[in-house]
C-alpha positions in Angstrom: -0.4 -45.3 11.4 -2.2 -42.9 9.3 -2.6 -43.6 5.5 -2.0 -40.5 3.3 -2.8 -41.7 -0.2 -2.2 -39.3 -3.0 -3.5 -38.8 -6.6 -1.6 -37.1 -9.3 -3.5 -36.7 -12.5 -2.8 -34.8 -15.7 -6.4 -33.7 -15.7 -8.1 -31.3 -12.4 -10.5 -33.7 -10.5 -14.0 -32.2 -11.3 -16.6 -32.2 -8.5 -18.6 -35.0 -9.5 -15.2 -37.0 -10.1 -14.6 -35.9 -6.6 -18.0 -36.9 -5.6 -17.8 -40.2 -7.2 -14.9 -41.2 -5.1 -16.1 -40.3 -2.2 -19.6 -42.8 -3.3 -16.9 -45.3 -2.3 -18.7 -45.1 1.2 -22.0 -45.8 -0.4 -24.7 -43.1 -1.4 -26.5 -43.3 1.5 -23.3 -42.1 3.7 -22.6 -39.1 1.7 -24.0 -35.2 2.4 -22.3 -32.1 1.0 -20.2 -29.8 3.0 -17.7 -27.6 2.7 -14.6 -26.9 5.4 -11.7 -24.7 5.5 -8.9 -26.2 3.5 -10.6 -29.3 2.6 -13.3 -30.4 -0.1 -14.8 -32.9 2.6 -14.3 -34.9 5.7 -15.5 -38.0 6.2 -16.7 -38.8 9.5 -18.5 -41.7 11.5 -21.2 -40.7 13.8 -19.7 -39.7 16.8 -18.3 -37.3 14.5 -14.7 -39.1 14.6 -12.9 -38.2 11.1 -12.4 -40.9 9.1 -10.9 -39.3 5.9 -10.1 -36.2 4.8 -9.8 -35.0 1.1 -7.9 -32.1 0.4 -8.4 -29.6 -2.7 -6.3 -30.2 -5.6 -2.9 -28.7 -5.8 -2.3 -27.9 -9.4 1.7 -28.3 -9.5 3.8 -26.6 -12.0 7.4 -27.2 -10.5 9.2 -30.6 -12.2 10.4 -33.0 -9.7 8.1 -32.6 -6.3 7.0 -35.9 -6.9 10.2 -37.6 -6.7 11.2 -35.5 -4.5 8.4 -35.6 -1.5 7.1 -39.2 -2.6 10.0 -40.9 -4.4 7.3 -41.3 -7.2 7.1 -41.2 -10.9 5.3 -38.3 -11.9 3.2 -36.7 -14.9 4.2 -34.1 -16.8 4.1 -30.9 -15.5 1.1 -29.3 -14.8 -0.4 -32.2 -13.0 -2.8 -32.1 -10.1 -2.1 -33.2 -6.5 -4.8 -34.1 -4.8 -4.5 -35.6 -0.7 -6.8 -38.1 1.2 -5.8 -38.5 4.7 -7.3 -41.6 6.5 -7.4 -41.2 10.4 -5.3 -43.9 12.7 -6.7 -47.1 13.8 -10.2 -47.2 11.7 -10.0 -49.7 9.2 -12.3 -48.5 7.3 -11.1 -44.8 7.1 -7.7 -46.5 5.4 -10.2 -48.4 2.7 -12.1 -45.4 2.3 -8.8 -43.6 1.0 -7.5 -46.0 -1.0 -10.9 -46.5 -3.0 -11.0 -42.8 -2.9 -7.7 -42.6 -4.9 -8.3 -45.4 -7.1 -11.9 -44.5 -8.3 -10.3 -40.7 -8.7 -7.3 -42.1 -10.7 -9.4 -44.1 -12.8 -12.5 -41.5 -13.6 -9.6 -38.7 -14.4 -6.7 -40.8 -15.7 -3.7 -40.6 -13.2 -1.5 -42.5 -11.0 -2.1 -43.1 -7.0 0.4 -43.1 -4.2 1.3 -45.4 -2.8 0.3 -47.9 -5.4 -0.4 -50.5 -2.7 -3.0 -48.1 -0.8 -5.2 -47.8 -4.1 -8.2 -50.3 -3.0 -10.3 -51.8 -5.5 -13.2 -49.5 -7.0 -16.0 -51.5 -4.7 -18.0 -49.6 -2.3 -16.5 -49.8 1.1 -18.9 -51.5 3.8 -19.0 -49.0 6.5 -21.2 -47.6 9.5 -22.6 -44.6 10.7 -20.4 -42.4 7.9 -21.1 -39.4 7.1 -19.7 -35.8 6.5 -18.2 -33.5 9.4 -20.2 -30.1 9.9 -18.5 -27.5 8.9 -17.3 -26.5 12.3 -15.4 -30.2 12.8 -14.1 -29.9 9.4 -12.4 -26.6 9.6 -9.9 -28.1 12.5 -6.4 -29.9 11.8 -6.6 -33.8 11.9 -4.4 -34.8 14.6 -4.2 -38.3 15.6 -3.7 -37.9 19.8 -4.9 -34.7 21.3 -3.9 -34.2 25.2 -3.6 -31.1 27.3 0.1 -31.0 26.5 0.5 -31.9 22.9 -0.9 -32.8 19.7 0.4 -35.9 18.2 0.3 -36.4 14.5 1.3 -39.9 12.7 2.7 -40.0 9.4 4.0 -42.8 7.2 5.0 -41.5 4.2 8.8 -41.3 2.6 9.4 -37.5 3.6 7.0 -35.6 6.0 6.4 -32.3 4.1 5.1 -28.8 5.2 1.6 -29.8 3.2 -1.4 -27.4 4.1 -3.0 -29.7 6.5 0.2 -30.2 8.6 0.4 -26.2 8.3 -2.9 -26.1 9.9 -1.4 -28.7 12.3 1.3 -26.4 13.4 -0.8 -23.2 13.6 -3.6 -24.8 15.8 -1.0 -26.0 18.3 0.5 -22.8 18.7 -2.7 -21.1 19.4 -3.6 -23.8 22.0 -0.4 -23.6 23.2 0.4 -27.2 22.9 3.5 -28.7 21.7 3.3 -30.9 18.5 4.9 -34.3 18.2 5.1 -36.1 14.4 5.7 -39.6 15.0 6.9 -41.7 12.2 8.3 -45.3 11.1 12.0 -45.4 10.7 12.1 -45.2 7.1 10.7 -41.6 7.1 12.8 -38.7 6.6 11.5 -35.0 7.3 11.9 -32.6 4.4 14.2 -29.1 5.8 11.0 -27.2 5.6 9.1 -29.0 8.7 12.7 -29.2 10.1 12.6 -25.3 10.2 9.4 -25.2 11.8 9.4 -27.5 14.4 9.1 -25.7 17.6 10.9 -26.4 20.5 10.4 -28.9 23.8 7.8 -30.3 23.6 7.8 -30.6 20.2 9.9 -33.1 18.9 10.0 -35.7 15.8 9.6 -39.2 17.5 10.5 -42.5 15.6 8.8 -45.7 16.1 11.5 -48.5 16.1 10.5 -52.3 16.3 14.2 -52.7 18.3 14.7 -49.2 20.2 11.0 -48.6 20.7 10.8 -44.5 20.4 13.6 -42.0 20.1 13.6 -38.8 18.9 14.7 -38.4 15.4 17.1 -35.5 15.7 18.8 -36.0 19.1 18.4 -39.8 19.4 17.3 -39.3 23.0 15.3 -42.5 23.6 11.7 -41.7 24.5 8.5 -42.9 26.1 4.9 -41.7 26.3 4.6 -40.2 29.8 2.2 -37.5 31.2 0.5 -37.5 28.2 3.1 -36.7 25.7 6.7 -38.2 24.2 9.4 -37.7 27.2 12.9 -38.5 27.1 13.7 -41.5 29.6 15.3 -40.5 32.9 17.4 -43.3 34.5 17.3 -44.5 37.7 20.6 -42.6 38.2 20.1 -39.6 36.9 21.1 -36.0 38.2 20.7 -32.4 37.1 24.5 -32.6 36.5 24.4 -35.9 34.6 21.4 -36.5 33.4 22.7 -39.7 30.9 19.9 -39.5 28.5 20.2 -42.9 26.5 20.7 -42.9 23.3 19.0 -45.1 20.8 21.3 -47.7 19.1 19.8 -47.1 15.8 20.5 -43.3 15.4 23.9 -43.7 15.4 24.4 -47.3 14.0 26.1 -47.2 10.5 27.0 -43.7 10.5 29.6 -43.3 7.5 30.6 -40.3 5.4 29.0 -41.5 1.9 30.6 -38.4 0.1 28.0 -36.6 0.1 27.3 -32.9 1.0 25.3 -29.2 1.5 26.3 -25.7 1.2 23.9 -24.3 3.6 23.4 -20.5 3.6 21.2 -18.5 5.8 21.0 -14.4 5.9 18.7 -11.8 7.0 18.4 -8.6 4.6 16.2 -5.7 5.5 14.7 -3.5 3.1 13.4 0.0 3.3 9.4 -0.4 3.3 8.5 0.7 -0.3 5.6 -0.3 -2.2 7.5 -0.7 -5.5 9.8 -3.0 -3.2 10.3 -6.2 -5.1 11.0 -9.4 -2.8 12.9 -12.7 -3.2 15.9 -10.9 -5.6 17.9 -11.9 -2.9 17.5 -15.5 -2.9 17.5 -15.8 -6.7 20.9 -13.6 -7.0 22.4 -16.2 -4.7 20.6 -19.2 -6.3 22.4 -18.0 -9.3 26.0 -17.5 -8.1 25.7 -20.8 -6.6 23.9 -23.1 -9.6 23.8 -20.7 -12.3 20.3 -20.6 -12.8 17.2 -19.2 -10.7 14.9 -21.6 -8.5 12.7 -23.6 -10.2 9.4 -23.1 -8.3 8.0 -21.9 -4.9 4.8 -22.2 -2.5 3.0 -21.4 0.5 3.4 -25.0 1.4 4.5 -28.5 -0.2 4.7 -29.6 -2.6 5.9 -26.1 -4.2 3.4 -26.3 -7.1 4.2 -22.2 -8.7 6.6 -21.5 -11.2 10.0 -19.2 -10.2 8.1 -15.4 -9.9 9.3 -12.6 -7.9 6.2 -10.3 -8.9 3.8 -13.2 -8.0 5.6 -13.8 -4.8 5.7 -10.4 -4.1 2.2 -10.3 -4.5 1.2 -12.9 -1.9 3.5 -11.4 0.8 1.8 -7.7 0.2 -1.6 -9.1 0.2 -0.7 -10.9 3.9 1.0 -8.0 5.3 1.2 -6.8 8.2 1.0 -10.4 8.5 4.1 -12.5 8.2 4.8 -14.3 5.1 6.0 -18.3 5.4 7.5 -19.5 1.7 9.3 -22.6 0.4 11.7 -22.5 -3.0 12.6 -25.4 -4.4 15.4 -26.1 -7.2 15.5 -28.6 -9.7 16.2 -32.7 -9.4 19.7 -32.2 -11.2 20.4 -29.5 -8.7 18.6 -30.0 -5.3 18.0 -27.0 -3.4 15.3 -26.1 -0.7 15.0 -22.6 1.1 12.4 -21.1 3.2 11.7 -17.8 3.5 10.1 -15.8 6.0 8.9 -12.4 5.2 8.0 -9.8 8.1 7.4 -6.1 8.6 9.3 -4.5 11.4 10.0 -0.9 12.4 13.1 -1.5 10.7 11.4 -2.2 7.0 10.4 -5.2 5.4 12.5 -8.5 6.7 13.7 -11.4 4.4 14.9 -14.7 6.9 16.4 -17.1 4.7 17.6 -20.2 5.2 18.8 -22.4 2.1 20.9 -25.4 1.0 22.4 -27.2 -2.1 23.0 -30.8 -2.0 26.4 -32.2 -3.9 26.7 -36.3 -4.7 30.4 -37.6 -3.9 31.4 -37.3 -7.6 30.8 -33.3 -6.9 32.2 -30.4 -5.4 30.3 -27.6 -3.6 31.0 -24.5 -5.4 32.5 -22.6 -2.3 34.2 -20.4 -5.1 30.9 -19.0 -5.9 30.3 -17.8 -2.3 32.3 -14.5 -2.1 30.5 -13.6 -5.5 26.9 -14.0 -3.4 28.3 -12.4 -0.2 29.1 -9.5 -2.6 26.1 -9.3 -4.5 23.8 -9.4 -1.4 25.6 -6.7 0.1 25.7 -4.3 -2.5 22.4 -5.1 -4.3 20.1 -6.5 -1.4 20.5 -4.6 1.7 22.0 -7.8 3.5 22.3 -7.5 7.1 24.1 -10.7 8.0 25.1 -14.1 6.3 26.5 -17.1 7.7 27.9 -20.1 5.4 28.6 -23.9 6.4 29.2 -26.8 4.5 27.9 -30.0 6.2 28.4 -33.8 5.5 24.6 -34.6 5.0 22.2 -36.0 2.3 22.2 -34.6 -1.2 18.7 -34.9 -1.4 18.4 -32.1 1.6 16.0 -34.6 3.4 16.6 -35.0 7.1 17.0 -38.7 8.2 16.1 -40.1 11.6 19.8 -40.7 12.1 23.0 -38.8 13.1 24.2 -36.0 11.0 27.1 -34.0 11.9 26.5 -30.1 12.3 27.7 -28.0 9.4 31.2 -26.4 9.9 31.5 -22.5 9.4 32.9 -21.6 5.9 32.2 -17.8 6.0 30.3 -14.9 7.7 29.3 -11.9 6.3 28.4 -8.2 7.9 26.3 -5.9 6.1 27.4 -2.3 5.6 25.0 -0.9 7.8 26.3 -3.3 10.8 29.9 -2.2 9.7 29.4 1.4 10.2 27.5 0.7 13.4 30.8 -0.8 15.0 32.6 1.5 17.3 36.1 2.3 16.2 37.8 -0.8 14.3 36.4 -3.7 16.0 34.6 -5.2 13.1 38.0 -5.1 10.9 40.3 -5.9 13.9 39.3 -9.2 14.9 41.2 -12.4 16.6 40.8 -14.2 13.3 44.2 -15.0 12.0 43.0 -13.7 8.2 41.7 -10.1 8.3 38.2 -9.6 6.4 37.7 -9.0 3.0 35.9 -6.0 1.7 32.9 -6.2 -0.2 31.4 -3.1 -2.0 32.5 0.6 -2.0 35.6 1.4 -0.1 33.3 4.3 1.6 30.6 1.7 3.0 31.7 -2.0 2.5 30.6 -4.8 4.0 32.8 -7.5 5.9 33.6 -10.7 4.5 35.1 -13.3 7.3 36.7 -16.4 5.8 37.0 -19.4 8.5 40.6 -21.0 8.4 41.1 -24.8 8.1 39.4 -27.8 6.3 35.7 -27.0 6.0 35.3 -30.8 7.7 37.3 -29.5 11.0 34.7 -28.7 13.6 37.2 -26.0 15.4 35.6 -23.8 12.8 32.8 -23.1 15.4 35.3 -21.9 17.8 36.6 -19.6 15.3 33.1 -18.5 14.8 32.4 -18.5 18.4 35.8 -15.9 19.0 34.6 -13.6 16.3 30.9 -13.4 17.5 32.2 -12.5 20.9 34.4 -10.1 19.6 31.5 -8.2 17.5 29.5 -8.5 20.4 32.1 -6.6 22.4 33.2 -9.2 24.6 36.6 -10.2 25.3 38.3 -12.8 23.1 39.7 -16.1 23.8 
């Protein structure tokens, strides 16, 4: 497994401290170089990367080390420095561990995982040097074929770090799938789950008993023709594929009492230089939790305190290219959102997916949903919104086992979309309960509540009926 070693320090790792850490490979093996997104990459004489050290990141958001590493963190702000050791090369793992140990000693801090921090002695290596800039500029992958790039991770939560985001982009630019391989104890962050493309990209879990299986579907996998693919039984047919499911995926599936309140919406704002972005998300967050988000960033860990102005400035600087963001809550009220801001013919679009987590003794505040919907509809150019309740982890991470889908709780259609519907189609639906009007009577948005128990899967049938009706199809 690839080893990621992370150093958390209260002081910024200065260049001399980083240099001292890298001297764990021996002073005769080190020369200076810079790569995009990385301080330095140590390679063997064949150019194979052994260790990549990322630029230190100043984290100003409380709880990120606990959320992503399960580690005790220093008081904010603190510096997060990652060193990634390449799979299958013992010298790389030793170099990364010794680098972290030296950096923590020199700057003052701790290394994660604790057992990965090696002694301060120089690591004996042969033929180790620093990669030239073109090689160092490429994201680190562990296996590369003509079909997929494979990344192997061994950490509690696979997060959308800067280098993993680079791997996603490089795979997409090369028209390759991205396959993430982890041990069974690893989980995905919602940000990684939301960005994982379709086939042949997938999350591959390596289990001692079941071999390889898909962490999201449970399908048993095998390495075949240059990628991990589903196992096809001899008696399978196109009409009956009979894809086997790993026993570990569905084992010990029980209702723990944990719940998630999931909200996804799209807002389309008129393009204006005075437009401030993120206000819709903050409004929903305040209605659901009583407080604004804690922090945000363009990668994980989310490192910046919540700021509408800074968020808007970043999106403006990147325009007309889209901007992707992650937004987080506090440890006391877990919340994670992914935001995609893009410029379209209709204006500036914000596509948001967010979720809040609740434990067995906590109740999801579903009574706040209509208020949040009305604020979005009347103040933030809401186009549509779907709210679901899920039986899923309070910490919002995605485990490699079965978790049932969310159940629709409410759907909201923005005022412009209601106005564009012919006749009374938006108001006269096949649902038992009529929609509620949000906002002014002359230009209302419509809120469609779904009947029954939020844990009743029949809610999807009602949702499907509504969507078919709104699109002009025949309701059943």
